[in-house]
C-alpha positions in Angstrom: 3.5 -19.2 0.8 5.0 -16.5 1.8 3.8 -13.2 0.6 3.3 -9.7 0.7 0.5 -7.4 1.4 -0.2 -3.9 0.3 -2.7 -2.1 0.9 -3.1 1.5 1.0 -6.3 4.0 -0.3 -4.8 3.4 -3.9 -6.4 7.1 -5.2 -5.2 6.9 -8.2 -2.9 4.2 -7.9 1.0 5.5 -8.9 4.1 4.8 -9.8 5.2 5.1 -6.9 3.0 2.2 -5.6 4.3 -0.3 -7.8 8.1 0.8 -7.6 8.0 0.0 -3.7 6.1 -3.2 -4.8 8.7 -4.1 -7.4 11.4 -3.7 -4.8 10.3 -5.7 -2.5 10.0 -8.6 -4.6 13.3 -8.1 -5.8 14.9 -8.1 -2.9 12.8 -10.8 -0.5 11.5 -14.0 -1.8 7.8 -12.9 -1.7 5.8 -15.6 -3.9 3.0 -12.6 -4.8 2.2 -8.8 -3.4 -1.6 -8.4 -2.3 -2.3 -5.3 -3.6 -5.4 -4.3 -0.9 -7.6 -1.4 -1.3 -8.6 0.1 1.6 -12.5 0.2 2.5 -13.1 3.1 4.7 -9.8 4.3 6.2 -10.1 4.4 9.5 -7.7 7.5 10.4 -7.9 9.6 7.6 -10.5 10.9 4.8 -9.5 10.5 1.5 -9.6 13.4 -0.8 -12.2 13.0 -3.5 -12.0 9.0 -2.6 -12.9 7.0 -6.5 -15.4 4.7 -5.3 -14.3 0.8 -4.5 -15.3 -0.2 -7.7 -13.0 2.7 -9.9 -9.6 1.9 -7.9 -10.2 -2.3 -8.1 -10.9 -1.9 -11.9 -7.2 0.8 -12.0 -4.9 -1.6 -9.6 -6.1 -4.6 -12.3 -4.4 -2.0 -15.0 -1.9 -1.2 -12.8 -0.4 -4.9 -11.5 2.7 -6.5 -13.1 3.6 -9.8 -12.6 3.2 -11.3 -9.2 0.9 -8.5 -8.2 -2.3 -9.7 -7.8 -4.8 -6.8 -6.5 -7.7 -8.5 -3.4 -11.1 -6.7 -2.9 -10.3 -8.2 0.3 -11.1 -5.3 2.7 -13.9 -4.9 0.2 -15.9 -7.4 1.2 -15.1 -7.3 4.6 -17.4 -3.4 4.6 -17.2 -1.2 6.6 -13.9 1.2 8.6 -10.7 -1.1 7.8 -8.3 -2.6 10.2 -4.8 -3.9 9.5 -5.4 -6.8 12.0 -8.6 -7.4 11.2 -7.5 -7.6 7.1 -4.8 -10.3 8.4 -7.4 -12.1 9.9 -9.4 -13.0 7.4 -6.1 -13.4 5.0 -5.2 -16.0 7.2 -8.8 -18.3 6.2 -8.2 -17.4 2.7 -4.7 -18.5 2.2 -4.2 -21.4 4.7 -0.6 -21.7 5.8 0.7 -17.8 4.4 3.1 -16.5 5.8 2.7 -12.5 5.5 4.4 -9.8 5.6 3.2 -6.0 5.6 4.6 -3.7 3.1 4.9 0.0 4.3 6.9 3.8 4.9 9.2 4.1 6.6 5.7 6.9 7.8 3.9 4.4 9.1 6.1 2.5 11.0 7.0 5.3 13.4 3.2 5.4 13.9 3.1 1.6 14.2 2.4 0.9 17.5 -0.5 3.9 17.4 -2.3 1.2 15.7 -5.7 -1.0 16.6 -4.1 -4.4 18.2 -0.7 -3.5 16.8 0.7 -6.4 18.9 -1.5 -8.8 17.6 -0.9 -7.5 13.9 2.5 -8.6 14.4 2.1 -12.4 16.0 0.2 -12.5 12.3 2.4 -11.5 9.6 6.0 -9.0 10.3 6.7 -5.9 8.5 8.7 -5.2 6.1 9.7 -0.4 5.6 11.2 0.9 2.8 13.5 3.1 4.2 14.6 5.9 1.5 18.3 6.9 2.5 21.0 5.8 4.5 20.3 7.8 7.5 17.1 6.7 7.4 17.8 3.5 6.9 19.8 4.0 10.2 17.2 5.3 12.4 14.6 3.1 11.9 17.1 0.1 12.4 17.4 1.7 15.9 13.0 2.2 16.4 13.3 -1.6 15.4 15.2 -2.4 18.8 12.5 -0.1 20.5 10.5 -2.9 19.5 12.0 -5.1 21.9 10.8 -9.3 21.5 8.8 -7.5 18.8 11.7 -6.6 16.9 12.8 -9.7 15.1 9.6 -9.5 13.3 10.2 -6.2 11.6 13.0 -5.9 8.4 14.1 -2.4 7.3 14.7 -1.9 2.9 16.9 0.5 1.6 14.6 1.7 -0.7 15.0 4.0 -4.3 11.1 6.5 -3.3 9.8 8.3 -6.3 8.2 11.3 -4.4 5.4 10.7 -6.1 2.1 11.0 -3.5 -2.0 9.8 -5.2 -2.7 13.8 -3.3 -0.5 15.7 -5.7 -2.4 13.3 -8.7 -5.4 14.7 -7.5 -4.8 17.8 -7.5 -2.7 17.9 -10.6 -5.6 16.0 -12.6 -8.6 18.7 -10.9 -6.6 21.7 -12.1 -6.2 20.1 -16.1 -2.7 18.8 -15.5 -1.1 16.5 -16.9 -0.6 13.8 -14.8 0.5 10.9 -17.4 3.8 10.5 -15.7 3.2 9.5 -13.0 0.8 7.0 -13.5 1.2 3.4 -16.1 -0.9 4.2 -18.9 -3.9 2.6 -18.6 -4.0 3.5 -15.1 -4.2 7.2 -17.0 -6.1 5.9 -19.6 -8.8 5.3 -17.3 -9.6 7.8 -15.3 -9.1 10.1 -18.5 -12.1 7.4 -19.9 -13.9 7.8 -16.3 -13.9 11.6 -15.7 -12.0 10.3 -12.2 -10.8 13.4 -10.4 -12.7 15.8 -11.6 -10.4 15.8 -15.2 -12.0 16.8 -18.0 -14.6 18.8 -16.1 -12.3 22.7 -17.1 
């Protein structure tokens, strides 16, 4: 079973995340994409981090066909490390073949990840390139991984220029973030007054 794994804080999930997943599903024969929200990010502080329950609820509202919200990192607890997630997924999906979806910046810093070589023994990587120049750059970068290079794929994708930080700031300032979000997610944020919504 070919399973793509897409992790992040998803604070909140937005149309850019969903577009990336859809393009990867179109390009490759994944049976599903697991959307795994981070319990506690290991390397950064996520501003205005919504509760685990709220982030998972928004994922469920946003998930399209063959996208499966997964609370694994919540269940593991503590800080979320990809290698530990993959170890646990191997137990939950015996025989599954995993591919980590990531942006280009993550591939550039991948060798700084905790136990990155074990990660590559457990999963392939699929990095999205935003334009032709970046695509060529990432192909060159892939070759620097030597014996691991064949575990890394580069996909040309169309990027929707959105960030969760931008969305949260817009909401906090009383703006309309609906154009960046699936309708049910925007409704949920307003109903539950997340990210300071309705406080101005």
